C-alpha positions in Angstrom: 106.9 41.3 79.2 110.5 42.2 79.0 111.1 45.0 76.6 114.6 44.9 74.3 116.3 48.4 74.6 118.2 49.1 71.6 121.8 49.8 71.2 121.5 53.6 71.3 118.9 53.5 74.3 121.7 51.0 76.1 124.6 53.8 75.4 122.5 56.8 76.7 121.7 55.2 80.1 125.7 54.3 80.5 126.8 58.1 79.4 123.6 59.5 81.8 124.7 57.1 84.7 128.6 57.8 84.7 127.5 61.6 84.4 125.5 61.6 87.1 128.2 59.7 89.0 130.1 62.6 88.3 127.9 65.1 89.1 127.5 63.6 92.5 131.2 63.6 93.4 131.9 66.9 92.5 128.5 67.8 94.7 129.5 66.0 97.6 133.3 66.1 97.8 133.6 69.5 98.8 131.4 68.9 102.4 133.3 65.2 102.3 136.4 67.0 102.2 135.4 69.6 104.9 133.8 66.9 107.3 137.1 64.6 106.9 139.6 68.0 107.7 137.6 69.0 110.8 138.0 65.8 112.3 142.2 65.3 111.4 144.9 65.9 113.3 145.5 69.5 113.2 149.3 69.6 112.0 148.9 66.6 110.0 146.1 68.5 107.8 147.7 71.5 107.5 150.6 69.4 105.9 148.4 67.8 103.6 147.9 68.8 100.0 145.3 67.0 97.6 142.3 65.4 97.8 140.9 63.9 101.3 139.2 61.0 101.4 139.6 59.9 104.8 140.5 61.7 108.0 144.2 62.0 109.1 144.0 60.6 112.2 140.8 61.6 114.5 140.6 65.0 116.9 138.1 66.5 118.2 139.8 69.7 119.2 138.5 71.6 116.5 134.7 71.1 117.6 136.0 71.8 121.5 137.4 74.7 120.3 134.0 75.8 118.5 131.6 75.2 121.2 133.5 76.8 124.0 134.1 79.8 122.7 131.6 82.6 123.7 131.6 84.4 120.6 130.7 81.7 118.0 128.5 79.8 120.5 126.2 83.2 120.7 126.8 84.0 117.2 125.1 80.3 116.4 122.4 81.1 118.8 122.0 84.3 117.1 121.9 82.7 113.9 118.9 80.3 114.9 117.1 83.1 116.4 117.0 85.0 113.2 116.2 82.1 111.2 113.0 81.1 113.3 111.6 84.7 114.1 112.5 85.8 110.4 110.8 83.0 109.1 107.8 83.6 110.9 107.5 87.8 110.1 108.5 86.7 106.5 105.6 83.9 106.1 103.0 85.9 108.0 103.6 88.8 105.5 103.7 86.8 102.6 100.8 84.6 102.8 98.6 87.6 104.0 99.9 89.5 101.0 99.4 86.4 98.6 95.8 85.7 99.9 95.0 89.5 99.1 96.2 89.7 96.0 94.8 86.5 94.9 91.3 87.5 95.6 89.0 88.4 93.0 87.3 91.3 94.3 90.0 93.8 95.1 90.4 96.6 93.7 93.1 97.6 91.6 94.5 94.3 91.9 96.5 94.7 88.4 97.9 98.0 89.3 99.2 96.8 92.8 101.0 93.8 91.0 102.8 95.9 88.9 103.9 98.1 91.4 104.9 94.9 93.3 106.8 93.2 90.7 108.8 96.2 90.0 110.6 96.1 93.4 111.9 92.7 91.9 113.9 94.9 89.5 114.5 97.7 90.7 115.5 99.3 94.6 116.9 102.0 96.2 120.4 100.8 96.7 122.7 100.4 99.7 123.0 103.8 101.2 119.1 104.6 100.8 118.5 101.6 102.7 121.2 102.3 105.0 119.7 105.9 105.6 116.8 104.1 106.4 117.6 101.8 108.7 119.2 104.3 110.8 116.3 106.8 110.5 114.1 104.2 112.1 116.2 103.5 114.7 117.1 99.9 114.0 120.8 100.3 113.6 123.0 98.0 116.0 119.5 95.7 117.3 118.0 92.3 115.6 115.2 94.2 113.8 117.7 95.6 111.1 118.0 91.9 110.2 114.6 90.8 110.2 112.6 93.3 109.0 113.8 95.2 105.9 113.3 92.0 104.0 110.3 90.9 105.8 108.9 89.7 102.4 110.0 88.5 99.4 108.4 89.3 96.4 109.3 86.6 94.2 108.0 84.2 97.0 104.9 86.1 97.6 103.6 86.0 93.5 104.5 82.4 94.0 102.6 81.8 97.0 99.6 83.8 95.2 99.8 81.8 91.8 99.1 78.4 94.5 96.0 80.4 96.3 94.6 81.5 93.1 94.9 77.6 91.9 92.6 76.8 95.1 88.8 76.0 93.9 87.0 78.9 94.7 83.8 76.8 95.8 85.6 76.4 99.2 85.7 80.3 99.5 82.2 80.8 98.5 80.8 78.0 100.2 82.4 79.4 103.7 81.3 82.9 103.0 77.6 81.5 102.3 78.2 80.4 106.0 79.1 83.6 107.4 83.0 83.2 107.4 85.4 86.2 107.3 88.3 87.0 105.3 90.5 86.1 108.7 88.5 82.4 109.2 88.6 82.1 105.3 92.5 82.2 105.2 93.4 80.4 108.1 91.1 77.7 108.6 90.4 77.3 104.6 93.1 78.3 102.5 96.3 77.5 104.5 95.1 74.1 105.7 95.5 73.1 101.9 98.5 74.8 101.1 101.1 72.7 103.1 103.5 72.2 99.9 104.0 76.2 99.1 104.3 76.9 102.5 106.8 74.6 103.6 108.6 75.7 100.3 108.4 79.2 100.6 109.8 78.6 104.7 112.6 76.6 103.8 113.6 79.7 101.1 113.2 82.1 103.8 115.1 79.8 106.5 117.7 78.7 104.2 118.1 82.8 103.5 118.4 83.4 107.0 120.7 81.1 108.1 123.3 82.1 104.9 122.6 85.6 105.7 126.0 87.5 106.5 125.8 90.8 104.2 123.0 93.1 106.1 124.4 91.9 109.4 128.0 93.4 108.4 126.1 96.6 107.2 124.0 97.3 110.2 125.5 95.6 112.9 128.7 96.8 115.1 127.9 94.9 118.0 129.8 91.7 118.1 127.0 89.9 120.6 124.5 90.1 117.7 126.6 88.8 114.7 124.7 85.8 113.0 127.2 82.6 112.5 128.3 83.5 109.0 129.7 86.8 109.4 132.0 85.0 112.0 132.5 82.2 109.6 133.2 84.9 107.2 135.7 86.8 109.0 137.3 83.7 109.8 137.8 82.2 106.2 137.9 85.2 103.9 139.9 87.7 106.1 141.9 85.1 107.7 141.5 87.2 111.2 141.4 85.2 114.3 140.0 88.8 115.8 136.5 87.3 115.3 137.9 85.1 118.0 138.4 88.2 120.8 140.0 87.4 123.7 141.9 84.5 122.2 145.5 84.2 122.5 147.7 83.7 119.7 149.9 80.8 120.7 151.4 77.7 119.6 148.5 75.3 120.5 146.1 77.7 118.8 147.8 77.7 115.6 148.1 74.4 115.4 144.1 73.9 115.7 143.0 77.3 113.9 143.3 75.5 110.1 140.7 72.2 111.5 138.8 75.1 113.0 138.2 76.7 109.7 136.5 73.8 108.6 134.9 72.5 111.8 133.1 75.7 111.7 131.4 75.3 108.0 130.2 71.9 109.6 128.5 73.4 112.5 127.0 76.1 110.1 126.0 73.9 107.3 124.8 71.0 109.2 121.3 71.9 110.9 120.0 73.2 107.1 120.7 70.0 105.6 119.2 68.1 108.6 115.6 70.3 108.0 115.7 69.8 104.0 115.0 66.1 103.7 111.8 66.6 105.5 110.3 69.1 103.1 112.0 67.6 100.1 108.6 65.8 99.3 106.5 69.1 99.2 109.3 70.8 96.3 107.3 69.3 93.3 103.9 70.3 94.1 104.6 73.3 95.9 107.1 75.2 93.3 105.6 73.6 89.9 102.1 74.5 91.5 102.8 78.1 92.5 105.1 78.5 89.6 102.6 77.4 86.7 99.1 77.5 87.5 96.9 80.9 86.2 
């Protein structure tokens, strides 16, 4: 049976479609512009002004420079290391903390939650954090990037809420069979918590991939720089000092503009490729983790 739509519903549908198309264009065009500029001929892109929907010629010179220069390649590998190891540390800390705070028989659980929640709104500030990292001997080491943000309070609270929504009977039956808390966590709780684990892992991973501020504060060894910090130097400071021993000659100046775009693409594409595989978990993971309890 075909349902007839009123004029108001038709107008709403048309306006809504136009709005969504405009929003999609506004969202996707900047990335498209950067992609087209990165594969354009350098001299032509430097002279171009306005919107860009197609490449101005084809050139891979910018990408050759990106992957050829040791600092850029090294910073890229550093970022991959920070993402993989950092996310692993984050997840281990988060799901252990969330499990403890989701159990019914934990003493002073409400008081502990209050103290943990306060950290979401109050922090020591930049100078005390720097002094702490310095006193712990972590300056100019990867640990200065990985450990200070080892656990996110909001993420732990969301995972705790998800764990509280898991039927208590699963834990109770496991305890009757003699299971310990570690076994319950790893063999019962985590296997049924795939949605929230995927969402939190993506949050942490994206955070590490986009992070540059902590590296700028705690690192002076350029061999430890993440790709985002190198990208910042190229884009914001406009300084080719980020490419240590590269001579500023006429051929380099020609490719300098497209190099900025190529670096953005190289730094952005990997995380865009990961997102679609975790998208299916978002609705269930975020909504259940945020609303249950």
